[in-house]
C-alpha positions as CSV (number, residue, x, y, z in Angstrom):
1,X,-10.4,328.7,-24.2
2,X,-13.4,326.9,-25.7
3,X,-14.1,323.4,-24.5
4,X,-16.6,320.7,-25.3
5,X,-18.2,318.1,-23.0
6,X,-19.7,315.1,-24.8
7,X,-22.6,313.3,-23.3
8,X,-25.5,310.9,-24.1
9,X,-28.8,311.9,-25.4
10,X,-31.2,313.2,-22.7
11,X,-28.5,314.3,-20.3
12,X,-27.5,317.6,-21.9
13,X,-29.3,319.8,-19.4
14,X,-28.1,318.1,-16.3
15,X,-24.5,318.3,-17.7
16,X,-25.0,322.0,-18.2
17,X,-26.0,322.3,-14.6
18,X,-22.9,320.4,-13.5
19,X,-20.7,322.7,-15.6
20,X,-22.3,325.9,-14.2
21,X,-21.7,324.5,-10.7
22,X,-18.0,324.0,-11.5
23,X,-17.7,327.7,-12.6
24,X,-17.7,327.2,-16.4
25,X,-18.6,330.2,-18.5
26,X,-20.5,330.6,-21.8
27,X,-22.3,327.3,-21.2
28,X,-24.4,326.2,-24.2
29,X,-26.4,323.0,-24.8
30,X,-26.1,321.2,-28.1
31,X,-27.0,317.7,-29.4
32,X,-25.2,315.3,-27.1
33,X,-22.7,318.1,-26.3
34,X,-22.3,321.1,-24.0
35,X,-19.8,323.8,-24.9
36,X,-18.2,326.0,-22.4
37,X,-15.3,328.3,-21.7
38,X,-12.5,327.8,-19.1
39,X,-8.8,327.4,-18.4
40,X,-6.7,324.3,-18.0
41,X,-7.6,324.0,-14.4
42,X,-11.2,323.8,-15.3
43,X,-10.5,321.2,-17.9
44,X,-8.8,319.0,-15.3
45,X,-11.6,319.7,-12.8
46,X,-14.2,318.7,-15.4
47,X,-12.6,315.4,-16.0
48,X,-12.5,314.6,-12.3
49,X,-15.9,315.9,-11.3
50,X,-18.4,315.7,-14.1
51,X,-20.8,312.8,-13.6
52,X,-22.6,312.9,-16.9
53,X,-19.8,313.7,-19.4
54,X,-18.3,311.0,-21.6
55,X,-15.2,313.1,-22.6
56,X,-13.9,316.6,-22.5
57,X,-12.6,318.0,-25.8
58,X,-10.2,320.8,-26.6
59,X,-10.9,322.0,-30.2
60,X,-7.6,322.9,-32.0
61,X,-8.8,323.6,-35.5
62,X,-12.1,324.2,-37.4
63,X,-12.3,324.7,-41.1
64,X,-14.5,324.3,-44.2
65,X,-13.4,321.9,-46.9
66,X,-14.5,321.1,-50.4
67,X,-13.7,317.4,-50.9
68,X,-11.4,314.6,-49.7
69,X,-8.2,316.1,-51.2
70,X,-9.0,319.5,-49.6
71,X,-9.6,317.8,-46.3
72,X,-6.1,316.3,-46.4
73,X,-4.7,319.7,-47.3
74,X,-6.4,321.4,-44.4
75,X,-5.3,318.6,-42.0
76,X,-1.7,319.0,-43.2
77,X,-1.7,322.7,-42.2
78,X,-1.9,321.7,-38.5
79,X,1.4,321.7,-36.7
80,X,1.3,318.3,-35.1
81,X,4.8,318.8,-33.6
82,X,3.3,321.3,-31.2
83,X,0.9,318.7,-30.0
84,X,2.8,315.4,-29.8
85,X,6.2,313.8,-30.2
86,X,7.1,311.2,-32.8
87,X,7.5,308.7,-30.0
88,X,3.9,309.2,-28.9
89,X,1.2,306.8,-30.0
90,X,-2.0,308.2,-31.4
91,X,-5.5,307.4,-32.6
92,X,-8.4,309.3,-34.2
93,X,-12.1,308.8,-33.5
94,X,-15.2,310.9,-34.0
95,X,-18.5,311.4,-35.8
96,X,-19.1,312.1,-39.5
97,X,-22.3,313.5,-41.0
98,X,-21.5,314.2,-44.6
99,X,-22.6,312.9,-48.0
100,X,-19.0,313.4,-49.2
101,X,-17.9,310.1,-47.6
102,X,-19.2,306.6,-48.3
103,X,-17.5,305.4,-45.1
104,X,-17.8,307.3,-41.8
105,X,-14.3,306.2,-40.7
106,X,-12.6,307.5,-43.8
107,X,-11.8,311.1,-42.5
108,X,-10.0,309.6,-39.5
109,X,-7.8,307.7,-42.0
110,X,-7.1,310.9,-43.8
111,X,-6.1,312.5,-40.5
112,X,-3.8,309.6,-39.7
113,X,-2.1,310.0,-43.1
114,X,-1.6,313.7,-42.5
115,X,0.0,313.1,-39.1
116,X,2.2,310.4,-40.5
117,X,3.4,312.5,-43.4
118,X,4.0,315.5,-41.1
119,X,6.5,313.6,-38.9
120,X,8.0,311.6,-41.8
121,X,8.9,314.9,-43.5
122,X,10.2,316.4,-40.2
123,X,11.8,313.4,-38.4
124,X,12.2,310.8,-41.1
125,X,9.9,308.5,-39.2
126,X,6.2,308.4,-38.2
127,X,4.5,307.8,-34.8
128,X,2.6,304.6,-34.3
129,X,-1.1,304.1,-34.1
130,X,-2.6,302.5,-31.0
131,X,-6.3,302.1,-31.0
132,X,-6.6,300.7,-27.5
133,X,-4.4,303.0,-25.3
134,X,-3.1,305.9,-27.4
135,X,-1.0,308.6,-25.8
136,X,-2.8,311.2,-27.9
137,X,-6.4,310.8,-28.9
138,X,-7.8,313.1,-31.6
139,X,-11.5,313.7,-32.1
140,X,-12.8,314.5,-35.6
141,X,-16.3,315.9,-36.0
142,X,-17.6,316.6,-39.5
143,X,-21.0,318.1,-40.4
144,X,-21.4,318.5,-44.2
145,X,-18.4,320.6,-45.2
146,X,-17.3,321.8,-41.7
147,X,-14.6,319.9,-39.8
148,X,-13.5,320.3,-36.2
149,X,-10.4,318.6,-34.9
150,X,-10.1,318.3,-31.2
151,X,-7.8,316.8,-28.6
152,X,-9.6,314.3,-26.3
153,X,-8.4,315.3,-22.8
154,X,-10.1,312.3,-21.2
155,X,-8.6,309.5,-23.2
156,X,-10.7,306.5,-22.2
157,X,-14.4,307.5,-21.8
158,X,-15.2,309.0,-18.4
159,X,-17.7,306.2,-17.7
160,X,-14.5,304.1,-17.1
161,X,-14.5,305.3,-13.5
162,X,-12.0,302.8,-12.3
163,X,-14.1,301.1,-9.6
164,X,-16.1,298.6,-11.5
165,X,-14.1,295.4,-11.7
166,X,-17.0,293.0,-12.1
167,X,-20.4,293.3,-13.8
168,X,-23.5,291.4,-14.5
169,X,-24.8,290.4,-17.9
170,X,-26.3,293.8,-18.8
171,X,-24.5,296.4,-16.7
172,X,-25.7,300.0,-16.6
173,X,-23.2,302.6,-17.9
174,X,-21.9,304.7,-15.1
175,X,-22.7,308.0,-16.9
176,X,-26.3,306.7,-17.5
177,X,-26.6,305.8,-13.9
178,X,-25.4,309.3,-12.7
179,X,-27.6,310.9,-15.3
180,X,-30.7,309.0,-14.1
181,X,-29.9,310.2,-10.5
182,X,-29.6,313.8,-11.5
183,X,-32.7,313.7,-13.7
184,X,-34.7,312.3,-10.8
185,X,-34.0,315.4,-8.7
186,X,-32.7,313.3,-5.8
187,X,-31.3,315.7,-3.2
188,X,-28.5,313.3,-2.0
189,X,-29.9,313.9,1.5
190,X,-32.7,311.3,1.6
191,X,-33.2,307.6,1.1
192,X,-32.2,305.9,-2.1
193,X,-33.4,302.4,-3.1
194,X,-32.5,300.3,-6.1
195,X,-34.3,296.9,-6.1
196,X,-32.7,295.6,-9.3
197,X,-29.2,296.8,-8.6
198,X,-27.2,294.2,-10.5
199,X,-23.5,294.9,-9.9
200,X,-24.3,298.1,-8.0
201,X,-23.7,301.0,-10.4
202,X,-26.7,303.1,-9.3
203,X,-26.2,302.7,-5.6
204,X,-22.5,303.4,-6.0
205,X,-23.0,306.5,-8.0
206,X,-25.6,307.6,-5.4
207,X,-23.2,307.1,-2.6
208,X,-20.5,309.1,-4.4
209,X,-23.0,312.0,-4.7
210,X,-24.2,311.7,-1.1
211,X,-20.6,311.8,0.2
212,X,-19.5,314.7,-2.1
213,X,-16.8,312.5,-3.7
214,X,-16.0,313.0,-7.4
215,X,-17.1,310.2,-9.7
216,X,-13.5,309.6,-11.1
217,X,-11.7,309.5,-7.7
218,X,-10.5,306.0,-8.4
219,X,-9.5,306.6,-12.0
220,X,-5.7,306.4,-12.6
221,X,-5.1,308.0,-16.1
222,X,-6.4,310.8,-18.4
223,X,-5.4,311.8,-21.9
224,X,-4.3,315.3,-20.8
225,X,-1.5,313.8,-18.8
226,X,0.3,312.9,-22.1
227,X,0.0,316.4,-23.6
228,X,3.1,318.5,-24.1
229,X,1.5,321.4,-22.1
230,X,0.4,319.2,-19.2
231,X,0.5,321.2,-15.9
232,X,1.2,318.5,-13.3
233,X,1.2,320.8,-10.3
234,X,-2.3,322.2,-11.4
235,X,-3.7,318.7,-11.7
236,X,-2.2,317.6,-8.4
237,X,-3.8,320.6,-6.7
238,X,-7.2,319.8,-8.3
239,X,-7.0,316.1,-7.2
240,X,-5.8,316.8,-3.7
241,X,-8.5,319.3,-3.1
242,X,-11.2,316.7,-3.8
243,X,-12.9,314.9,-0.9
244,X,-11.7,311.3,-0.7
245,X,-13.3,310.1,2.5
246,X,-16.9,309.2,3.3
247,X,-19.0,311.3,5.6
248,X,-19.0,309.8,9.1
249,X,-22.8,309.3,9.3
250,X,-25.4,309.7,6.6
251,X,-28.8,310.3,8.2
252,X,-30.5,308.3,5.4
253,X,-30.0,304.9,3.7
254,X,-28.7,303.8,0.3
255,X,-29.9,300.3,-0.5
256,X,-29.2,298.1,-3.4
257,X,-30.9,294.7,-3.7
258,X,-31.1,291.9,-6.2
259,X,-32.2,288.3,-6.3
260,X,-28.9,287.2,-7.8
261,X,-26.4,286.5,-5.1
262,X,-23.5,286.5,-7.6
263,X,-24.1,290.0,-8.8
264,X,-24.5,291.3,-5.2
265,X,-21.0,289.8,-4.5
266,X,-19.7,291.7,-7.5
267,X,-21.3,294.9,-6.2
268,X,-19.6,294.4,-2.9
269,X,-16.3,293.9,-4.6
270,X,-16.7,297.0,-6.8
271,X,-17.3,299.3,-3.8
272,X,-13.9,298.2,-2.3
273,X,-12.1,300.4,-4.9
274,X,-13.8,303.5,-3.5
275,X,-13.6,305.5,-0.3
276,X,-17.2,304.9,0.7
277,X,-16.9,302.9,3.9
278,X,-20.2,301.3,4.8
279,X,-22.4,303.9,3.0
280,X,-24.2,301.3,0.9
281,X,-26.2,298.3,2.1
282,X,-26.2,295.6,-0.6
283,X,-28.8,292.9,0.0
284,X,-29.8,289.6,-1.7
285,X,-33.5,290.1,-1.7
286,X,-36.5,289.9,-4.0
287,X,-38.1,293.4,-4.4
288,X,-41.4,291.9,-3.4
289,X,-39.9,291.4,0.0
290,X,-38.3,294.8,0.3
291,X,-39.4,297.4,2.8
292,X,-39.1,301.1,2.3
293,X,-36.7,302.8,4.7
294,X,-38.5,305.3,7.0
295,X,-38.7,308.8,5.7
296,X,-38.7,310.3,2.2
297,X,-36.6,309.2,-0.7
298,X,-36.6,307.9,-4.2
299,X,-36.4,304.5,-5.9
300,X,-34.8,304.0,-9.3
301,X,-35.2,300.6,-11.0
302,X,-33.5,299.3,-14.1
303,X,-35.5,296.0,-14.5
304,X,-34.8,293.5,-17.3
305,X,-36.1,294.8,-20.7
306,X,-36.4,291.4,-22.3
307,X,-33.7,292.5,-24.9
308,X,-30.3,291.4,-23.7
309,X,-31.6,289.4,-20.8
310,X,-34.2,286.7,-21.4
311,X,-36.8,287.0,-18.6
312,X,-39.8,284.7,-18.3
313,X,-43.1,286.3,-17.9
314,X,-41.7,289.9,-18.2
315,X,-45.2,291.3,-18.0
316,X,-45.8,289.7,-14.6
317,X,-42.5,291.1,-13.4
318,X,-43.5,294.7,-14.3
319,X,-47.0,294.2,-12.9
320,X,-45.5,293.0,-9.6
321,X,-43.2,296.0,-9.7
322,X,-46.2,298.3,-9.9
323,X,-47.9,296.5,-7.0
324,X,-44.8,296.8,-5.0
325,X,-44.7,300.6,-5.5
326,X,-48.3,301.0,-4.5
327,X,-48.2,298.8,-1.5
328,X,-44.7,299.3,0.0
329,X,-43.2,302.6,-1.4
330,X,-45.8,305.1,-0.3
331,X,-44.3,308.6,0.1
332,X,-41.5,307.8,-2.4
333,X,-40.9,308.9,-6.0
334,X,-40.3,305.7,-8.0
335,X,-38.5,305.9,-11.3
336,X,-38.2,303.1,-13.9
337,X,-36.0,303.0,-17.0
338,X,-36.9,300.5,-19.7
339,X,-36.9,300.0,-23.5
340,X,-39.9,297.6,-23.2
341,X,-42.8,300.0,-23.6
342,X,-45.4,297.3,-23.6
343,X,-44.0,296.0,-20.3
344,X,-44.0,299.5,-18.8
345,X,-47.8,299.6,-19.3
346,X,-48.1,296.6,-17.0
347,X,-47.0,298.7,-14.0
348,X,-50.5,300.1,-14.2
349,X,-49.7,303.4,-12.7
350,X,-49.9,306.8,-14.4
351,X,-46.4,308.3,-14.7
352,X,-46.1,312.0,-13.7
353,X,-43.1,312.5,-15.9
354,X,-41.5,310.8,-18.9
355,X,-38.0,311.4,-20.3
356,X,-36.4,309.8,-23.3
357,X,-32.9,308.5,-22.7
358,X,-30.6,305.9,-24.2
359,X,-29.1,302.9,-22.4
360,X,-26.4,301.9,-24.9
361,X,-28.1,301.7,-28.3
362,X,-31.6,301.2,-26.7
363,X,-34.0,304.0,-26.7
364,X,-35.7,304.0,-23.3
365,X,-38.4,305.7,-21.4
366,X,-37.5,307.0,-17.9
367,X,-40.8,307.3,-16.0
368,X,-41.6,308.8,-12.7
369,X,-44.4,307.4,-10.5
370,X,-45.3,309.5,-7.5
371,X,-46.6,307.1,-4.8
372,X,-48.7,309.1,-2.3
373,X,-49.4,308.3,1.3
374,X,-53.1,308.0,1.5
375,X,-55.5,309.1,-1.3
376,X,-54.7,311.5,-4.1
377,X,-57.4,313.9,-2.7
378,X,-55.6,313.9,0.6
379,X,-52.3,314.5,-1.1
380,X,-53.7,317.5,-3.0
381,X,-55.9,319.1,-0.3
382,X,-54.7,317.6,3.0
383,X,-56.2,314.8,5.1
384,X,-58.2,317.1,7.3
385,X,-59.8,319.2,4.6
386,X,-63.6,318.9,4.3
387,X,-64.1,318.3,0.7
388,X,-67.9,318.2,0.9
389,X,-69.6,320.9,-1.1
390,X,-72.2,323.1,0.4
391,X,-75.6,322.8,-1.3
392,X,-76.5,325.5,-3.7
393,X,-78.8,328.2,-2.2
394,X,-81.8,329.6,-3.8
395,X,-81.3,333.2,-4.6
396,X,-84.6,333.9,-2.8
397,X,-83.0,332.5,0.4
């Protein structure tokens, strides 16, 4: 069956790689989505294991329509009794890109009317709408005159991992955090450092990867568990097969630090919901005082942007961050995500890579700074190479 994994802009390619690793077939990248083929077991597995997916959709109907009345007629041809019971609650969400509608939410209201009318005609009563925790969640996608109706198998977005109980003022979305890790190329076998860790999302996602534990191991509920064709035994087999214990000893370090003691306490509380043991070291420390763990690794930093958090002397903060990279993180790849492009210039290092991503509604640059040990010449040619040029010889010689 055809399935759709929704994601955030910039993470489509890494989501594709995740799906291929899970055994998905016919994997194709779109705008904020990746389509693929698989069975119900893969649908369950994708919900448990995908780190960069927001939701997994099962399309049930696609059609062309002429106008609003035609849209209702096409919705009415769907046999909703095969999908849900009148006792189920439901909601409809989605995205609309069509000049036919003045309000993007209108098609969802049309679908709700079609569902209500279907059950009223069949049962004499209609199911209730629940926008917060519906039993059945429909997804509507309209592009011009083409409509796709899907069932959202995830229910609540998959960045609701189930472990984050407390956050700071501007928490990093779990899907964004996992996407940044995968985009960085971190091998999950070397040191990871986050010097602006807040409530710990990046270190926690890194620890889950390093221990081979699925991101949604602590999550309790999914939309597909309310479907009429829910295969409980299949889901139980998928869940029980997933690792749920930390590896005994990691031969590298995962460190999260922040100057705010309160958010470090929140980070330590968040990790208690996960089977990670003592994998992460959370420290109350200014990054200027941080030392790089021995060996190779990466650093990912999500410093204040000056948008949601008011930070004094933001330029000085970014300048100090650049100096910290140069002086203390030699041999590391240092990544910074920020929507403050002027502040990013204050790092005063040339990025070797730039990727555009979104953190919430903010368009951000995700920049990689390779911090070499020794000079750039030594990095390119080796410390022992004699780079002196022989003098040109006269042809007569």
